[in-house]
C-alpha positions, 0 to 999 in steps of 0.5 A: 374699131372698138373704143366705146364700151357699155357695161351693164350689170345690176351688181355695182361691184361687178360693173366697177371691176369690169369698167376699171379693168377695160379702162386700164386697157385703154377703152372708154367705158360707161356702165348701166345698172339695168337693161332699161338704162342701157337701152336709153344710153344706147339710143343717146350715145354711140357704143362699139360694144355692150357687155351685159349680165343676163339676170337683171331687174326691169329688162333682162340681158336677153331682152336687151340683146334682142332689142339691141340687135333689132336697132343696131344689128352690127353692134357686138354684145357679150352676155355674162351670167352667174347661172347655168343657162336654160336650153332656150337661153343657150340658143338665144345666146348662141344665135344672137350674142357675140360671146358668152361668159359664165360668172365668176370669170377671170379678167384674163378670160374677159380680155380673151373674149373681148379680143376675139370679138374685136378681131371679128368686127375689126376686119 
């Protein structure tokens, strides 16, 4: 059952919007400003899902995805980006990420993707 979600984005306003939205849906949500902070948090606390931006300072979302899947292979990860992905990024996302959102996206789109991922993992 997915209850605890980590939201990772270097843009504070995006973190806040997503965090508040997920909170209203009844999830326990924590946020991180970059991939390094997210990785530290994942080793200290238990999360059921990670939603992360791709382009961030220090440790980008694709590297974070790769590291999380090595440490926590069953942890669902949703990637978000405001940039059109390159072919190699697209391949990495489709082989390792559980879902992908292109910014700007609506909160209803986020909810829809979230429900699909939850359905897949709650079997």
